[in-house]
C-alpha positions in Angstrom: -0.1 0.0 0.0 1.5 3.3 -0.6 0.8 6.8 0.7 -2.7 8.9 -0.1 -4.3 5.2 -0.9 -7.1 4.7 0.5 -6.8 1.9 2.8 -8.9 3.1 5.7 -11.4 0.6 6.7 -14.1 0.9 9.7 -11.3 -0.1 11.8 -8.1 1.0 10.4 -8.0 4.8 9.5 -5.6 6.2 7.2 -4.9 9.7 9.2 -2.9 12.1 7.9 -0.2 10.7 10.2 -0.3 7.2 8.2 -1.1 4.0 9.0 0.0 1.3 11.7 1.1 -2.2 11.3 0.5 -4.7 13.9 3.1 -5.8 16.1 2.0 -9.3 16.8 1.4 -9.6 13.0 4.6 -8.5 12.2 6.3 -11.2 14.8 4.4 -13.6 13.4 5.2 -13.1 9.5 8.8 -12.5 10.4 9.0 -15.8 12.4 7.0 -18.0 9.4 9.8 -16.3 7.3 12.8 -17.6 8.9 13.9 -14.2 10.3 15.4 -14.1 13.8 15.7 -10.3 14.2 14.6 -7.3 12.4 18.2 -6.9 11.4 17.6 -9.4 9.2 14.5 -8.2 7.4 16.8 -5.0 7.1 19.1 -6.7 5.3 16.4 -8.2 2.8 15.1 -5.1 2.1 18.4 -3.4 0.9 19.0 -6.9 -0.7 15.3 -6.7 -2.3 15.5 -2.8 -3.4 19.6 -2.7 -4.4 20.1 0.3 -1.4 23.4 1.3 -0.7 22.2 1.8 3.0 20.5 -0.1 5.0 16.4 1.0 6.1 17.1 0.4 9.4 15.1 3.6 10.2 12.0 2.2 8.0 12.0 -1.6 10.1 12.0 0.0 13.4 9.3 2.6 13.0 7.2 -0.3 11.6 7.5 -2.5 14.1 7.3 -0.1 16.4 3.9 0.1 15.2 4.3 3.9 14.4 2.0 5.5 11.9 3.6 5.1 8.7 3.1 6.1 4.6 1.5 2.6 3.4 4.2 1.9 1.1 6.9 1.7 3.9 4.3 -1.3 5.1 4.3 -2.3 1.8 8.3 -2.7 1.4 8.3 -4.7 4.8 5.8 -7.2 3.9 7.0 -7.6 0.6 10.5 -8.7 2.3 8.5 -11.0 4.6 7.0 -12.7 2.0 3.2 -11.4 2.7 0.9 -8.8 1.3 0.9 -5.9 2.7 -2.7 -5.9 4.7 -1.9 -8.9 6.2 -0.1 -6.3 8.3 -2.5 -4.1 9.1 -3.8 -3.1 12.7 -7.3 -5.0 13.3 -9.9 -3.6 15.2 -9.1 -5.0 18.7 -5.9 -3.8 18.7 -6.7 -0.3 17.1 -9.0 -0.1 20.5 -6.3 -1.4 22.9 -4.1 1.1 21.0 -6.4 3.9 21.4 -7.2 3.4 25.1 -2.8 3.4 25.5 -2.6 7.0 23.9 -5.4 8.5 25.7 -4.6 7.2 29.1 -0.7 7.4 28.2 0.2 10.0 31.5 -1.8 8.5 33.8 -0.5 4.9 32.5 3.2 6.1 33.0 2.7 6.9 36.8 1.0 4.0 37.4 3.6 1.8 35.8 6.1 3.2 37.7 4.2 2.4 40.6 3.9 -1.3 39.0 7.8 -0.9 38.3 8.3 -0.5 42.0 6.0 -2.5 43.9 6.1 -5.8 41.7 8.8 -8.2 40.4 9.2 -8.0 36.5 7.4 -10.5 34.3 8.5 -12.2 31.1 6.0 -11.9 28.6 4.0 -15.0 27.9 5.8 -17.3 25.2 3.1 -18.0 23.3 2.6 -14.9 21.7 4.8 -15.6 19.4 2.7 -18.0 17.6 -0.4 -15.8 16.6 -2.4 -16.7 13.9 -1.5 -15.0 10.0 -4.5 -14.7 8.1 -3.8 -16.6 4.6 -5.7 -15.7 1.6 -6.3 -17.2 -1.9 -3.3 -16.9 -4.1 -5.4 -17.1 -7.0 -7.0 -13.8 -6.3 -5.7 -10.4 -4.6 -5.7 -9.8 -1.5 -8.8 -9.0 0.6 -9.9 -5.8 2.2 -8.2 -5.5 5.7 -11.1 -5.9 7.2 -11.5 -9.4 5.7 -8.5 -10.4 7.5 -8.4 -12.3 10.9 -7.3 -9.8 13.8 -6.3 -11.5 17.2 -6.0 -9.1 20.1 -2.9 -8.1 21.5 -1.6 -10.2 24.6 -1.5 -7.5 27.4 0.8 -8.5 30.2 -0.9 -8.7 33.8 0.7 -6.6 35.4 -0.1 -3.5 33.2 -3.9 -4.3 33.7 -4.0 -4.9 37.7 -2.4 -1.7 37.5 -5.6 0.2 37.1 -6.7 -1.5 40.1 -4.2 -1.0 42.6 -5.3 2.7 43.3 -8.9 1.6 43.4 -11.3 2.4 46.7 -11.1 -1.2 47.7 -7.2 -1.7 47.6 -6.4 1.0 49.7 -5.4 1.0 53.5 -8.2 1.4 56.0 -7.1 3.1 59.1 -10.0 2.2 61.0 -8.5 -1.0 61.3 -7.6 -0.3 64.8 -3.7 -0.7 63.8 -1.6 1.4 66.1 0.9 4.0 65.0 4.0 1.8 65.7 2.5 -0.7 62.9 2.3 1.6 60.8 5.4 2.7 61.3 7.0 -0.8 60.9 5.4 -1.0 57.5 7.0 2.3 56.5 10.0 0.5 57.1 9.4 -2.8 55.2 8.2 -0.9 52.3 11.4 1.2 52.7 13.7 -1.8 52.3 11.7 -3.3 49.4 12.0 -0.1 47.6 16.0 -0.1 47.9 16.7 -3.5 46.4 14.6 -2.5 43.7 16.4 0.4 42.9 18.9 -0.9 40.4 16.2 -2.5 38.8 14.9 0.9 38.0 17.9 2.5 37.2 19.0 -0.2 34.9 15.5 0.3 33.0 15.9 4.0 32.5 19.3 3.7 31.2 18.0 1.2 28.5 15.7 3.3 27.7 18.1 6.2 27.1 20.1 4.5 25.1 17.2 3.5 22.6 16.1 7.1 22.4 19.9 8.0 21.5 20.3 5.6 18.9 16.8 5.8 17.4 17.6 9.5 17.7 21.2 10.0 16.6 21.8 6.6 14.3 23.3 7.5 11.0 20.7 6.2 8.5 19.9 7.1 5.0 16.5 5.8 4.7 14.7 4.9 1.8 11.6 5.1 3.9 10.9 8.6 4.6 8.4 9.2 2.1 5.4 9.4 4.8 7.6 12.8 5.8 10.0 13.8 3.3 7.6 13.3 0.6 4.4 14.1 2.1 2.4 17.4 0.6 3.4 19.2 -2.2 6.4 18.1 -4.4 8.4 21.1 -5.8 9.6 20.1 -9.4 10.4 23.3 -10.6 14.6 23.1 -11.8 14.6 19.6 -11.4 16.3 17.0 -13.6 13.0 14.1 -14.0 13.6 11.1 -15.6 11.0 8.4 -16.5 11.7 5.2 -16.5 10.0 2.6 -19.2 7.0 1.0 -18.1 7.1 -2.9 -19.1 4.1 -5.0 -19.9 0.8 -4.3 -22.3 0.4 -0.8 -23.3 3.7 0.1 -21.2 5.1 1.8 -24.0 2.2 4.0 -24.5 1.8 4.7 -20.7 5.3 5.8 -20.7 5.1 8.3 -23.9 2.0 9.3 -22.3 4.1 10.3 -19.1 6.9 12.3 -20.9 4.8 14.1 -22.9 2.8 15.4 -19.9 5.8 16.4 -17.8 7.5 17.4 -21.1 6.8 21.3 -20.9 7.1 21.9 -17.0 9.8 20.1 -16.8 11.9 20.0 -20.0 11.7 16.5 -20.2 12.6 15.2 -23.7 10.3 12.8 -24.9 11.7 9.5 -25.5 14.5 9.5 -23.4 13.0 6.9 -21.3 14.4 4.6 -23.7 18.0 5.6 -22.0 16.9 4.0 -19.0 15.9 0.8 -20.0 18.9 -1.1 -18.3 18.4 0.5 -15.4 17.2 -1.5 -12.5 15.7 0.9 -9.9 15.1 4.5 -9.5 18.0 4.4 -6.9 20.3 3.9 -9.3 19.3 6.9 -11.4 19.4 8.9 -7.8 22.5 7.7 -6.9 24.8 8.3 -10.5 22.9 12.3 -10.3 21.2 11.8 -13.7 18.3 12.5 -12.6 16.6 14.8 -9.1 13.1 12.9 -9.6 12.8 9.6 -10.8 8.8 8.7 -11.9 8.3 4.9 -12.3 5.6 2.6 -12.7 4.5 -0.8 -12.3 1.6 -2.6 -14.4 -0.2 -5.7 -14.0 -2.3 -7.6 -16.5 -5.6 -9.3 -15.3 -7.7 -10.6 -18.1 -8.8 -7.8 -20.7 -7.7 -5.2 -18.5 -4.9 -3.7 -16.5 -3.6 -2.4 -13.8 -1.3 0.9 -13.3 0.4 2.6 -10.4 3.0 5.4 -10.8 5.8 6.4 -8.1 7.7 9.4 -7.8 11.4 8.8 -6.0 13.6 11.5 -4.9 16.5 10.9 -2.8 16.0 7.5 -2.4 12.8 8.0 -1.3 9.8 6.8 -2.8 6.0 7.6 -3.1 2.7 6.6 -4.8 1.3 9.2 -6.7 -1.0 7.5 -9.0 -3.0 4.5 -9.7 -5.6 3.2 -12.1 -7.1 0.7 -14.5 -7.9 0.3 -18.0 -8.5 -1.6 -20.8 -5.7 -3.3 -22.8 -7.5 -2.0 -25.7 -8.0 1.4 -24.9 -7.1 4.4 -26.7 -3.9 6.5 -26.3 -6.2 9.7 -25.8 -7.9 7.7 -22.9 -4.9 6.3 -21.2 -3.2 9.9 -21.4 -6.4 11.7 -19.9 -6.1 9.4 -17.0 -2.6 9.8 -16.4 -3.0 13.9 -16.5 -5.9 13.4 -14.2 -3.0 11.8 -11.4 -0.1 13.5 -13.0 -1.9 17.1 -12.4 -1.5 17.0 -8.7 2.6 17.2 -9.4 2.2 19.7 -12.2 0.1 22.1 -10.7 1.9 21.6 -7.2 -1.4 20.4 -5.4 -0.9 18.1 -2.4 -1.1 14.5 -3.4 -4.2 12.6 -2.3 -7.2 10.4 -2.9 -4.8 7.9 -4.8 -6.7 4.8 -5.5 -6.6 1.8 -3.4 -4.2 -0.7 -5.3 -5.3 -4.0 -4.1 -8.9 -2.6 -4.4 -8.2 -1.9 -8.2 -6.7 -5.3 -8.5 -9.7 -6.9 -6.7 -12.5 -5.6 -9.3 -10.6 -6.8 -12.1 -10.4 -10.2 -10.9 -14.1 -9.5 -10.3 -14.3 -8.2 -14.0 -12.5 -11.2 -15.5 -15.6 -13.9 -14.3 -17.4 -11.9 -17.2 -14.7 -13.1 -20.0 -16.6 -16.7 -20.2 -19.3 -18.0 -20.6 -22.2 -17.1 -18.0 -23.5 -18.9 -15.0 -24.5 -18.1 -11.8 -21.7 -19.6 -9.5 -19.6 -17.2 -11.8 -21.8 -14.0 -11.1 -21.9 -14.8 -7.4 -17.7 -15.1 -7.6 -17.8 -11.8 -9.2 -20.2 -10.5 -6.6 -17.9 -11.5 -4.2 -15.2 -9.8 -5.3 -17.2 -6.6 -6.1 -18.6 -6.6 -2.7 -15.3 -6.8 -1.1 -13.9 -3.7 -3.4 -17.2 -1.5 -1.4 -15.9 -2.7 1.7 -12.1 -2.2 1.4 -12.4 1.4 -0.8 -16.2 2.7 -0.9 -14.8 6.2 -2.3 -14.1 4.0 -5.3 -16.7 3.9 -8.1 -15.4 0.5 -9.6 -17.2 -1.4 -6.8 -20.3 0.0 -7.4 -19.9 -0.5 -11.3 -19.1 -4.0 -10.8 -22.5 -4.8 -8.6 -24.2 -3.2 -10.8 -23.0 -5.0 -13.7 -23.1 -8.2 -12.3 -27.0 -8.1 -10.6 -27.8 -7.2 -14.4 -26.2 -10.6 -15.9 -27.9 -12.5 -12.4 -31.4 -11.5 -13.8 -30.2 -12.5 -17.3 -29.0 -15.8 -15.3 -32.3 -16.2 -13.0 -35.0 -13.7 -15.2 -35.7 -12.2 -11.5 -36.5 -8.5 -12.2 -35.7 -8.2 -8.6 -31.9 -8.0 -9.3 -32.4 -5.1 -11.6 -34.0 -3.0 -8.8 -30.7 -3.9 -6.6 -28.3 -3.6 -9.9 -30.3 0.2 -10.2 -29.2 1.2 -7.0 -25.5 0.2 -6.8 -25.4 2.1 -10.4 -27.0 5.3 -8.5 -24.4 5.2 -5.9 -21.7 4.9 -8.6 -22.9 8.0 -10.6 -22.7 9.7 -7.2 -19.1 9.1 -7.2 -17.8 9.6 -10.6 -20.6 10.1 -13.0 -18.2 10.1 -16.0 -16.3 6.7 -15.1 -16.2 4.4 -18.4 -17.0 1.3 -15.7 -20.4 3.1 -14.3 -22.0 4.4 -17.9 -21.7 0.8 -19.6 -23.4 -0.8 -16.4 -25.8 1.8 -16.5 -26.0 1.1 -20.7 -26.2 -2.7 -20.1 -29.2 -2.4 -17.3 -31.3 -0.1 -19.8 -30.8 -2.8 -22.3 -31.7 -5.2 -20.2 -34.6 -3.2 -19.4 -35.9 -2.6 -22.7 -34.6 1.0 -22.7 -32.6 0.7 -26.1 -32.6 4.5 -26.4 -31.3 5.6 -22.8 -28.7 2.0 -22.7 -27.5 4.2 -26.5 -27.0 7.2 -25.0 -24.5 5.8 -21.8 -22.8 3.7 -24.3 -22.0 6.5 -26.1 -20.6 8.3 -23.0 -18.4 5.8 -22.5 -17.3 5.6 -26.4 -16.5 9.6 -26.1 -14.3 8.8 -23.1 -13.0 6.1 -24.7 -13.4 5.8 -28.3 -11.7 1.9 -28.0 -13.8 0.7 -25.1 -14.7 -2.6 -26.5 -17.6 -3.5 -24.3 -19.6 -0.3 -25.2 -18.9 -1.1 -28.6 -20.4 -4.8 -28.3 -23.3 -3.7 -25.6 -24.3 -0.9 -27.9 -24.3 -3.0 -30.8 -26.7 -5.4 -29.1 -28.9 -2.8 -27.8 -28.9 -1.6 -31.6 -30.0 -5.2 -33.1 -33.1 -5.2 -30.8 -33.9 -1.7 -32.6 -33.2 -3.2 -35.8 -35.1 -6.0 -35.3 -38.3 -3.3 -35.0 -37.4 -1.0 -37.9 -35.1 -3.0 -40.3 -33.5 -0.1 -40.8 -30.4 -0.8 -43.6 -28.7 1.8 -42.1 -28.2 1.1 -38.5 -27.4 -2.6 -39.2 -24.7 -1.1 -41.1 -23.5 0.9 -38.2 -23.7 -2.2 -36.0 -21.1 -4.3 -37.9 -18.8 -1.3 -38.6 -18.7 -1.3 -34.7 -18.5 -4.8 -34.1 -15.8 -5.2 -36.7 -13.9 -2.2 -35.1 -14.0 -4.1 -31.5 -12.8 -7.8 -33.3 -9.9 -5.5 -34.4 -9.0 -4.1 -31.0 -9.5 -7.8 -29.2 -9.4 -10.4 -31.8 -9.1 -12.9 -29.1 -12.4 -12.1 -27.5 -14.8 -14.7 -28.3 -18.0 -12.2 -27.6 -17.3 -10.2 -30.4 -17.6 -12.9 -33.2 -20.4 -14.3 -30.9 -22.2 -10.8 -31.0 -21.2 -10.6 -35.1 -23.0 -14.1 -35.5 -26.1 -12.6 -33.8 -26.3 -9.7 -36.1 -26.1 -11.6 -39.5 -28.6 -14.0 -38.1 -31.3 -11.3 -37.4 -30.3 -10.0 -41.0 -30.9 -13.2 -42.4 -27.6 -13.8 -43.5 -27.6 -17.4 -42.1 -24.0 -18.7 -43.4 -22.7 -15.2 -42.6 -23.7 -15.9 -38.9 -22.6 -19.7 -38.8 -18.6 -18.1 -39.7 -18.5 -16.2 -36.7 -20.3 -18.5 -34.3 -17.6 -20.9 -35.7 -14.8 -18.3 -34.9 -16.5 -17.5 -31.0 -16.5 -21.5 -30.7 -12.7 -21.5 -32.0 -12.2 -18.6 -29.0 -13.8 -20.2 -26.5 -15.7 -23.7 -26.2 -18.6 -23.2 -24.3 -22.3 -23.7 -23.8 -23.4 -20.6 -25.5 -21.0 -20.7 -28.8 -21.8 -24.4 -29.7 -25.7 -23.9 -29.0 -25.6 -20.8 -31.3 -24.2 -22.8 -33.8 -25.8 -25.9 -33.5 -29.2 -23.9 -33.9 -27.8 -22.1 -37.0 -26.8 -25.5 -38.4 -30.0 -26.8 -37.7 -31.6 -23.8 -39.7 -29.5 -24.4 -42.6 -30.9 -28.2 -42.9 -26.9 -29.9 -41.7 -28.4 -31.9 -38.8 -25.8 -34.2 -39.0 -23.6 -30.9 -37.6 -26.4 -29.6 -35.3 -26.6 -32.9 -33.7 -22.9 -33.4 -32.8 -22.4 -29.5 -31.3 -25.6 -29.7 -29.3 -24.0 -33.3 -28.0 -21.1 -31.2 -27.4 -23.1 -28.3 -25.8 -24.6 -31.0 -23.6 -21.6 -31.9 -22.0 -21.0 -28.9 -20.8 -24.5 -28.0 -19.2 -26.6 -31.6 -19.1 -29.3 -30.1 -17.5 -29.8 -26.8 -19.7 -33.3 -25.8 -20.6 -32.9 -23.9 -23.9 -30.5 -26.8 -24.7 -32.8 -29.4 -24.3 -35.2 -27.7 -25.6 -33.2 -27.7 -29.3 -32.6 -31.4 -28.9 -36.1 -32.3 -28.5 -37.2 -30.1 -31.3 -34.4 -31.8 -33.4 -35.6 -34.9 -32.8 -39.7 -33.5 -33.6 -38.6 -32.6 -36.9 -37.2 -36.1 -37.4 -40.8 -37.6 -36.7 -39.1 -38.7 -33.3 -42.1 -37.2 -31.2 -41.7 -40.0 -28.4 -38.2 -38.5 -28.1 -38.8 -35.1 -28.3 -41.3 -35.6 -25.3 -38.7 -37.7 -23.2 -36.9 -34.5 -22.8 -40.1 -31.9 -22.7 -41.5 -33.5 -20.3 -39.2 -33.9 -17.5 -38.8 -29.8 -18.0 -42.4 -29.3 -18.0 -42.6 -31.2 -14.5 -40.3 -29.3 -13.0 -41.2 -26.0 -13.8 -45.0 -27.0 -12.8 -43.2 -27.9 -9.6 -41.4 -25.3 -9.0 -43.6 -22.6 -10.0 -43.3 -19.8 -12.7 -43.9 -19.9 -15.9 -40.8 -21.0 -17.6 -39.9 -20.4 -21.3 -42.5 -19.3 -23.8 -40.4 -21.0 -26.4 -40.4 -24.6 -23.9 -44.3 -24.0 -23.5 -44.6 -23.4 -27.6 -42.6 -26.5 -28.4 -44.2 -29.3 -26.2 -47.6 -28.2 -27.3 -46.5 -28.5 -31.0 -45.5 -31.9 -30.2 -49.3 -32.9 -28.2 -50.8 -31.1 -30.8 -49.4 -33.2 -33.9 -50.2 -36.3 -31.5 -53.9 -35.3 -31.2 -53.5 -34.8 -27.4 -55.7 -31.5 -27.3 -56.1 -30.6 -23.8 -52.6 -30.9 -23.5 -51.9 -28.7 -25.8 -54.3 -26.1 -25.3 -52.8 -25.9 -21.5 -49.4 -25.7 -23.0 -50.0 -22.7 -25.7 -52.0 -21.1 -22.8 -49.0 -21.3 -20.1 -46.6 -19.6 -23.3 -49.5 -17.1 -24.4 -49.5 -15.9 -20.7 -45.7 -14.9 -21.0 -45.9 -13.5 -24.3 -49.0 -11.5 -23.6 -46.9 -9.9 -20.7 -44.4 -8.9 -22.9 -46.8 -7.4 -25.7 -48.8 -5.4 -22.8 -45.4 -3.7 -21.9 -44.5 -3.1 -25.2 -41.2 -5.2 -24.7 -42.0 -7.5 -27.5 -40.1 -7.3 -30.5 -41.2 -9.1 -34.3 -40.3 -12.4 -33.2 -42.1 -12.7 -30.2 -45.3 -11.1 -32.2 -45.2 -13.3 -34.5 -44.8 -16.6 -32.0 -47.5 -15.2 -29.9 -50.3 -15.0 -33.1 -49.4 -18.2 -34.3 -50.5 -19.4 -31.0 -53.4 -17.6 -30.8 -54.7 -18.9 -33.8 -53.9 -22.3 -33.0 -55.9 -22.2 -30.1 -58.8 -20.9 -31.8 -58.5 -23.9 -33.9 -58.6 -26.0 -31.3 -61.0 -23.9 -29.6 -64.2 -24.3 -31.9 -66.3 -22.4 -29.8 -63.8 -19.3 -29.7 -64.2 -19.3 -33.7 -66.1 -15.7 -34.1 -65.6 -13.7 -37.7 -64.7 -10.8 -35.6 -61.6 -12.5 -34.0 -60.5 -14.4 -37.1 -60.6 -10.8 -38.9 -58.5 -9.6 -35.7 -56.0 -12.4 -36.3 -55.9 -11.7 -39.9 -55.3 -7.9 -39.2 -52.0 -8.9 -37.2 -50.9 -11.4 -39.9 -51.0 -8.1 -42.4 -49.0 -5.9 -39.7 -46.2 -8.4 -39.7 -45.5 -8.6 -43.5 -42.1 -7.1 -43.3 -40.8 -9.9 -41.1 -37.7 -11.2 -42.4 -36.5 -13.4 -39.7 -36.3 -16.9 -39.9 -38.6 -17.6 -36.4 -40.7 -14.8 -37.6 -40.9 -16.1 -41.3 -41.8 -19.8 -39.8 -44.4 -18.5 -37.7 -46.2 -16.3 -40.4 -46.1 -19.4 -42.9 -47.7 -21.4 -40.0 -50.1 -18.7 -38.9 -51.8 -18.2 -42.8 -51.6 -22.3 -43.1 -54.0 -22.5 -40.1 -56.0 -19.6 -41.2 -56.6 -21.2 -44.4 -54.4 -19.2 -46.8 -52.4 -21.6 -48.7 -51.0 -19.1 -50.9 -49.7 -17.1 -48.1 -48.7 -19.8 -46.5 -46.5 -21.1 -49.1 -45.4 -17.3 -49.6 -44.0 -17.0 -46.4 -42.6 -20.6 -46.2 -40.6 -20.3 -49.4 -38.8 -17.1 -47.9 -37.7 -19.3 -45.0 -36.5 -22.3 -47.4 -34.2 -19.7 -49.0 -32.9 -18.4 -45.8 -33.3 -21.8 -43.4 -34.4 -24.4 -44.9 -33.9 -27.0 -41.8 -36.9 -24.8 -40.4 -38.9 -24.9 -43.4 -38.5 -28.7 -43.3 -40.9 -28.6 -40.6 -43.7 -31.5 -40.0 -46.4 -28.5 -40.1 -45.4 -27.6 -43.5 -46.8 -31.3 -44.8 -50.0 -30.1 -45.4 -48.4 -27.3 -48.0 -46.0 -29.7 -49.8 -49.4 -31.9 -50.5 -51.1 -29.0 -51.5 -48.5 -28.2 -54.1 -47.9 -31.6 -55.4 -52.0 -31.6 -56.2 -51.6 -28.2 -57.8 -48.5 -29.6 -59.8 -48.9 -33.1 -60.5 -45.9 -34.5 -62.1 
């Protein structure tokens, strides 16, 4: 941890004086590392950092529990091979420390009396065997409040001393003792005091020596960042050097730093290359090649990188900025983020409000969970990471943005809309902290998209892209939102913009499987099934998961490649053997092959589960099983299944959330239910159904064409039914082979005999 970071918790407040380390945790970590003394820790730090002079004062202050710069604790922690947060003073320890500080004067007097009236007492040996909290090595450190914080062992004689002057312990002169007895007691007490005088003298001499050594020992400490560099840093008339930052986008980050510092400091852009072989900032400082050195650390976590910058002077080091961004971010965005941090130096303002380094890493680990396939376990793992960020750094926007995004994903996974309300709460908290954050704008956009507010969603994504034109999350999510609009208006210019945005995203992140996956969806909605299969195949090569395999199988089914469709369905089934949509697709494949009983063997257990658990389930599932019941002549079962599907679609339509495919599916089900229920058939109802079918005449996607062909067939207009079936066959011959269209094939044979 470093100076200026917000490392405080409710029990470990980062005051202006710094952060305290726990003596007991330090001792435990020291023993675990195999160091017998603090001197060995000093030597280890000197060796790790290549220092000429040993940082004795640093180690001494940290081990004494003095308030220090967080970077000082971090350096000690590195030498002890533990994370810095492990050494922070815990809640119980803070209480005791505070009490001891508040009662310093009175406690000193009492302790002197205790020394005069008691024998010296050894500290309990078991204090050296305290628990050192462990953490998951595959994840960044937890916040300090997540670590165990054992109470320090307080010697009994200190606690007992508070009772020695209490009324219950004072002598009662009304007991009838004579003055002679008092005199004898005084003589005895004086003898005991005389015996302990040498002990007091030795104690005073030792304390004096410790004070003198600490005050006058000739240190050149590399750790005085908390005092030497605290506050405003003067960069006027200073030679500033920038050390190259290595890692993804490291050269861009280095160049941006040089460009920001070039004017105010006369730094030559590109001069960092001269320092590529330099091992540490201290090497440049000792060789007098620079007065100030800017260096950095970069960590790659999934699609993102975390970066922090340090300022070194006179072998003192202090963190001056930390942040995160995508590896594909534009140079302009990277420079804007760096400028925000370096402005504290350029404008000579006090360095403060630096994002907590470990919380940023925890946030990126949470975001990394979204890079794979969605599942409830993955979402819950991400939510745990984001909640820890909120707990450890409540002033950071990142935790709230991540939690908002995770709750939206949870809604998509479970169909529980209560999660959207919770997501809105976290997003609003993030907006209150930093409204222009690309993370919070993307979270707000995705929340609006899932709610069906596509115009609002696009505005949020546009804000994110305004800050970073290369934000692939915004590019991909906006394309998804615009696709929903395209399904309603079929605007060719909109579709062109969708493809252009996705192509740009694919160039930025060629290994991100979600980009070709979204491109495949776009081509599918346009009616280009072959193009969709190409993109879904690319996605499956990048990530073998249920989503890519299931959609690939569905498209192969669409074009009539049933063997490959079956193979990809079976492969997806090994990954998610109980997934409702996948099982339904396999059952439909059996239905098309005339294997009705095999289809029912898959459908009926799902229907039973939905019935037992309550809730409507997927309307596609109810509709598909109803089709099987209808072809088998099970009218009563078919009607009930259709009605269950219609109840879901009615809600979507009434709220204005239904797309063309859903409207076409709902229309076909109403027509089939009317046909199976003669008592419902009226001229007015049939006319209304025909009017709705005419209103959907511009539909072009395969699902809508299939449903319209079915609708007109059961309305008795075989000519229009054949037109839609032929359109469907041109783009999706597999769907056109539906058993429902056997009647159309028979009619064609009767009209055109061979």
